[in-house]
C-alpha positions as CSV (number, residue, x, y, z in Angstrom):
1,X,-6.0,63.1,14.9
2,X,-2.9,65.6,15.3
3,X,-3.3,66.0,11.3
4,X,-6.9,67.4,11.7
5,X,-6.2,69.2,14.8
6,X,-2.9,71.1,13.9
7,X,-2.7,71.3,10.3
8,X,-5.4,74.1,9.7
9,X,-3.2,76.2,12.3
10,X,-0.6,76.7,9.2
11,X,-2.2,79.8,8.5
12,X,-1.5,81.4,11.7
13,X,1.9,79.5,12.5
14,X,3.9,78.5,9.5
15,X,5.4,75.7,11.4
16,X,2.3,73.7,11.3
17,X,2.4,73.6,7.5
18,X,4.6,70.7,8.1
19,X,1.6,68.5,8.7
20,X,0.8,68.6,5.0
21,X,3.8,66.7,4.2
22,X,3.6,62.8,4.4
23,X,7.4,62.5,4.9
24,X,7.1,64.5,8.1
25,X,4.2,62.4,9.2
26,X,6.0,59.3,8.4
27,X,9.0,60.4,10.6
28,X,6.7,61.3,13.2
29,X,4.9,58.2,12.8
30,X,7.9,55.6,13.0
31,X,8.9,57.5,16.2
32,X,5.8,57.4,17.8
33,X,5.4,53.9,17.3
34,X,8.9,52.9,18.5
35,X,8.6,54.9,21.9
36,X,5.2,53.8,22.6
37,X,5.9,50.1,21.8
38,X,9.1,50.3,23.9
39,X,7.4,51.6,26.9
40,X,4.5,49.2,26.5
41,X,6.5,46.4,26.2
42,X,8.7,47.3,29.2
43,X,5.9,47.5,31.4
44,X,4.1,44.6,29.9
45,X,7.0,42.3,30.9
46,X,6.9,43.6,34.5
47,X,3.0,43.1,34.5
48,X,3.0,39.5,33.0
49,X,5.9,38.4,35.3
50,X,4.5,39.6,38.3
51,X,1.5,37.7,37.5
52,X,3.0,34.8,36.2
53,X,1.5,34.9,32.8
54,X,4.1,32.7,31.0
55,X,4.4,31.3,27.7
56,X,3.9,27.4,27.5
57,X,6.6,25.9,25.3
58,X,5.5,22.9,22.9
59,X,7.1,19.4,23.4
60,X,7.7,19.5,19.7
61,X,10.5,21.7,19.3
62,X,14.3,21.5,20.0
63,X,15.4,20.5,23.3
64,X,16.8,23.7,24.1
65,X,13.9,25.7,23.7
66,X,12.4,24.2,26.9
67,X,14.7,26.5,28.7
68,X,12.6,29.4,27.4
69,X,9.6,28.2,29.2
70,X,8.6,31.1,31.7
71,X,9.0,33.9,29.4
72,X,6.1,36.1,29.1
73,X,4.2,36.1,25.7
74,X,1.4,38.3,24.7
75,X,3.9,41.2,23.5
76,X,1.8,41.7,20.3
77,X,-0.3,43.7,22.6
78,X,2.8,46.2,22.9
79,X,3.4,46.1,19.1
80,X,-0.5,46.9,18.4
81,X,-0.1,49.8,20.9
82,X,2.6,51.3,19.0
83,X,0.7,50.9,15.6
84,X,-2.3,52.4,16.7
85,X,-0.5,55.6,18.5
86,X,1.7,56.1,15.5
87,X,-1.4,55.6,13.0
88,X,-3.9,57.5,14.8
89,X,-2.0,60.6,15.7
90,X,-0.2,61.1,12.5
91,X,-2.1,59.6,9.7
92,X,-5.7,60.8,8.0
93,X,-7.9,58.3,10.0
94,X,-10.9,59.0,7.4
95,X,-8.9,57.5,4.5
96,X,-10.5,54.1,3.8
97,X,-6.9,52.6,3.5
98,X,-6.0,53.5,7.0
99,X,-9.7,52.4,8.2
100,X,-9.3,48.9,6.5
101,X,-5.9,48.7,7.9
102,X,-7.0,49.3,11.3
103,X,-9.9,46.7,11.5
104,X,-7.7,44.0,10.0
105,X,-5.1,44.9,13.1
106,X,-7.7,44.8,15.6
107,X,-9.8,41.9,14.3
108,X,-6.9,39.5,14.0
109,X,-5.0,40.8,17.2
110,X,-8.3,40.0,19.2
111,X,-8.2,36.7,17.7
112,X,-4.5,36.3,18.4
113,X,-4.9,37.7,22.1
114,X,-7.8,35.1,22.8
115,X,-5.5,32.4,21.7
116,X,-2.7,33.6,24.1
117,X,-5.3,34.1,26.7
118,X,-6.4,30.4,26.7
119,X,-2.9,29.0,26.4
120,X,-0.9,31.1,29.0
121,X,-3.4,32.4,31.4
122,X,-6.0,30.0,31.5
123,X,-3.5,27.3,30.7
124,X,-5.3,25.3,28.2
125,X,-2.7,23.6,26.1
126,X,-4.2,23.9,22.7
127,X,-5.5,27.6,23.2
128,X,-8.0,28.7,20.7
129,X,-8.8,25.6,18.4
130,X,-7.2,25.8,15.2
131,X,-10.4,25.9,13.1
132,X,-11.6,28.8,15.0
133,X,-8.6,30.8,14.3
134,X,-8.8,29.7,10.7
135,X,-12.7,30.7,10.4
136,X,-11.5,34.1,11.7
137,X,-9.0,34.7,9.1
138,X,-11.2,33.5,6.3
139,X,-13.8,35.6,7.3
140,X,-11.4,38.8,7.3
141,X,-10.1,37.6,4.0
142,X,-13.6,37.3,2.5
143,X,-14.6,40.7,4.0
144,X,-11.4,42.6,2.7
145,X,-12.0,40.9,-0.9
146,X,-15.7,41.8,-0.9
147,X,-15.2,45.4,0.3
148,X,-12.5,46.1,-2.7
149,X,-14.7,44.3,-5.1
150,X,-17.9,46.3,-4.3
151,X,-16.0,49.6,-4.1
152,X,-14.4,50.2,-7.8
153,X,-14.6,54.2,-7.0
154,X,-12.1,53.5,-4.0
155,X,-10.3,50.6,-5.4
156,X,-10.4,51.1,-9.5
157,X,-8.5,47.8,-10.0
158,X,-11.0,45.7,-7.9
159,X,-10.6,42.5,-9.4
160,X,-7.0,42.5,-10.7
161,X,-3.3,42.4,-9.4
162,X,-0.3,44.1,-10.8
163,X,2.3,41.6,-12.2
164,X,5.9,42.0,-11.0
165,X,8.6,43.0,-13.9
166,X,6.0,43.0,-16.4
167,X,4.6,46.8,-17.6
168,X,0.9,47.6,-17.8
169,X,-0.1,44.1,-17.6
170,X,-2.6,43.2,-14.8
171,X,-4.0,39.5,-13.8
172,X,-7.7,39.9,-14.0
173,X,-9.8,37.4,-11.7
174,X,-13.2,38.8,-11.8
175,X,-15.2,37.7,-8.7
176,X,-12.6,35.0,-8.2
177,X,-10.2,38.0,-6.7
178,X,-12.4,37.5,-3.4
179,X,-11.0,34.1,-3.2
180,X,-7.5,35.2,-3.9
181,X,-7.5,38.0,-1.5
182,X,-8.7,35.4,1.0
183,X,-5.9,33.0,0.4
184,X,-3.2,36.1,0.7
185,X,-4.6,36.8,4.0
186,X,-4.8,33.4,5.3
187,X,-1.4,32.4,3.8
188,X,0.6,35.4,5.0
189,X,-0.9,35.2,8.5
190,X,-0.1,31.7,9.0
191,X,3.1,32.1,7.5
192,X,4.4,34.9,9.9
193,X,2.9,32.5,12.8
194,X,5.1,29.6,11.4
195,X,8.1,31.8,11.5
196,X,7.9,33.0,15.1
197,X,9.9,30.0,16.3
198,X,13.4,32.0,17.4
199,X,13.9,35.1,19.2
200,X,13.1,38.0,17.1
201,X,12.9,36.2,13.9
202,X,9.3,36.8,12.9
203,X,9.6,40.4,14.3
204,X,12.4,41.2,12.4
205,X,11.1,39.8,8.9
206,X,7.7,41.6,9.4
207,X,9.7,44.6,10.2
208,X,11.7,44.6,7.1
209,X,8.4,44.2,5.1
210,X,6.8,47.2,7.1
211,X,9.7,49.3,5.6
212,X,9.3,47.7,2.2
213,X,5.6,48.8,2.0
214,X,6.1,52.3,3.6
215,X,8.2,52.9,0.5
216,X,5.4,51.4,-1.9
217,X,2.5,52.9,-0.3
218,X,4.4,56.3,-0.7
219,X,5.3,55.8,-4.1
220,X,1.7,54.4,-5.1
221,X,0.4,57.6,-3.9
222,X,2.4,59.8,-6.1
223,X,1.1,60.4,-10.0
224,X,5.2,61.5,-10.6
225,X,6.5,58.3,-9.5
226,X,3.9,55.8,-10.6
227,X,4.3,57.4,-14.0
228,X,8.1,57.0,-13.9
229,X,7.9,53.6,-12.7
230,X,5.0,52.4,-14.7
231,X,2.9,51.1,-11.7
232,X,-0.5,51.7,-10.7
233,X,-1.2,55.2,-9.4
234,X,-3.5,54.9,-6.2
235,X,-4.8,58.3,-5.1
236,X,-4.7,58.4,-1.0
237,X,-2.8,55.4,-0.9
238,X,0.3,57.2,0.5
239,X,-1.5,57.5,3.9
240,X,-0.9,53.6,4.2
241,X,3.0,54.6,4.4
242,X,2.0,56.1,7.8
243,X,0.6,53.1,9.2
244,X,3.5,51.0,7.7
245,X,5.9,53.4,9.2
246,X,4.1,53.1,12.7
247,X,4.4,49.3,12.3
248,X,8.0,49.5,11.5
249,X,8.9,51.7,14.6
250,X,6.7,49.7,16.9
251,X,8.4,46.4,16.0
252,X,11.5,48.0,16.5
253,X,10.5,49.0,19.8
254,X,9.6,45.3,20.9
255,X,12.4,44.1,19.1
256,X,14.7,45.8,21.9
257,X,13.4,43.1,24.1
258,X,12.5,40.3,21.8
259,X,16.0,40.1,20.4
260,X,17.9,37.0,21.7
261,X,17.7,36.0,24.4
262,X,14.3,37.1,24.3
263,X,12.7,38.9,27.3
264,X,9.2,38.4,25.9
265,X,7.5,36.7,22.9
266,X,4.9,38.3,20.8
267,X,2.6,35.2,20.6
268,X,-0.4,34.8,18.1
269,X,-1.5,38.6,19.3
270,X,1.5,39.8,17.3
271,X,1.9,37.1,14.7
272,X,-1.5,36.8,13.5
273,X,-2.4,40.7,13.4
274,X,1.1,41.6,11.8
275,X,0.7,39.0,9.1
276,X,-2.9,39.8,8.4
277,X,-2.1,43.6,8.3
278,X,0.8,43.0,5.7
279,X,-1.5,40.9,3.8
280,X,-4.3,43.4,3.7
281,X,-1.7,46.2,2.8
282,X,-0.4,44.4,-0.3
283,X,-4.1,43.9,-1.2
284,X,-4.9,47.4,-1.1
285,X,-2.0,48.5,-2.9
286,X,-2.5,45.7,-5.7
287,X,1.1,44.1,-5.0
288,X,-0.1,40.8,-3.7
289,X,2.4,39.1,-6.1
290,X,5.2,41.4,-4.9
291,X,4.4,40.3,-1.3
292,X,5.4,36.8,-2.5
293,X,8.6,38.0,-3.7
294,X,9.4,40.5,-0.9
295,X,8.3,37.8,1.7
296,X,10.4,35.3,0.5
297,X,11.7,34.0,3.5
298,X,8.2,33.5,5.0
299,X,7.4,31.7,1.8
300,X,10.2,29.4,2.4
301,X,9.5,28.8,6.1
302,X,6.0,27.8,4.8
303,X,6.8,25.7,2.1
304,X,9.2,23.5,4.3
305,X,6.4,22.9,6.6
306,X,4.0,21.7,3.6
307,X,6.9,19.6,2.2
308,X,7.9,17.9,5.4
309,X,4.1,16.9,6.2
310,X,3.5,15.8,2.6
311,X,6.8,13.8,2.5
312,X,6.1,12.3,5.9
313,X,2.6,10.9,4.9
314,X,3.7,9.8,1.5
315,X,6.6,8.0,2.6
316,X,5.5,6.2,6.0
317,X,7.4,8.5,8.3
318,X,10.6,9.8,6.5
319,X,11.6,13.3,6.6
320,X,13.3,15.8,4.4
321,X,14.3,18.1,7.2
322,X,15.5,17.1,10.9
323,X,12.7,19.5,11.8
324,X,10.1,22.0,10.3
325,X,9.7,24.9,10.0
326,X,13.1,25.4,8.3
327,X,14.7,27.5,11.0
328,X,14.4,24.4,13.6
329,X,16.3,22.2,10.8
330,X,19.4,24.6,11.1
331,X,18.8,24.4,14.9
332,X,19.4,20.8,14.9
333,X,22.1,21.0,12.5
334,X,24.1,23.0,15.2
335,X,23.8,26.5,14.2
336,X,23.5,28.9,17.0
337,X,19.7,30.5,17.3
338,X,21.0,34.0,16.8
339,X,23.0,33.2,13.8
340,X,20.4,31.7,11.8
341,X,17.9,34.8,12.9
342,X,20.5,37.3,11.5
343,X,21.1,35.0,8.4
344,X,17.4,34.9,7.6
345,X,16.9,38.7,8.4
346,X,19.7,39.1,5.7
347,X,17.8,36.9,3.3
348,X,14.8,39.0,4.0
349,X,16.5,42.1,3.2
350,X,17.6,40.6,-0.2
351,X,14.0,39.4,-0.9
352,X,12.5,42.6,0.0
353,X,15.0,44.6,-2.4
354,X,14.0,42.1,-5.1
355,X,10.2,43.1,-4.7
356,X,11.4,46.9,-4.9
357,X,13.4,46.0,-8.2
358,X,10.3,44.4,-9.7
359,X,9.2,48.2,-10.1
360,X,12.0,49.5,-12.1
361,X,12.6,46.1,-14.2
362,X,9.5,46.8,-16.5
């Protein structure tokens, strides 16, 4: 909004010419996201504790997690507030990229909030039934896939995606792209949710991806950079860097309180909305397969659950890991929670760099 209100003033005050530069707005967006999220989280903790809206720790986790019972949840509300503030103030909100990103954030945030509300306020152990969460994710994925497939003027490569490390070759899927995009949304959203088991783990990993896609969005909207790197030029996609920067800032503000020992959890409000938002961003930028590389830790965490369940069922109760997702296996192996989190962050940075390297190695 500030872009529309203040940029026209550059004719009278040269200072306001700054608003035409995407880099300036990115810096302001990440700063706004951080400040709003930090303040919102601080007061949210006080409010939730005052009303005794506390997280209900599952029984099927390492025993020491039971000491975390009573920690407030729904911290995703503060993250969403930070993202909205940074985006609405500094982005061109008429951009179809921004509109779709905001719709994704709000829909999945609402689904996640309902689940947290039922579990932690209404004290229903199962919260929102898993099938209803899945229906919401499937509906969003189908909506995104259909919108992109039916709007070639906005998304020229409507039914294709870029192949990492390979120059000028695209994977064409036709109408099957709608199903593909749905799988990306559902898979990424659930992967973040599965990884949200240690203090700061999921928020840190998504923060790394937010920074990564800030770079990807900025580069994808620059014809000079895309020609040099041999990647798809997407006019207008640079506005997504504002959204991604706001996400990175908002996560940092939340992580201030979510790092070990956590004073608040983001809950499904944050996990589902952040996962789905990253997925939809990768879809709009045609970097779905790059997300698979950059989000390598999330992929490994999800695969550990799939392998554990499959092996358990086919071997009549035997296990590959002491517990899944993988971070719980290391906990039960004697590693301290904060050490696991930091090492997973390090791996997350390495995977993100590999994703970015796929641009140049073509």
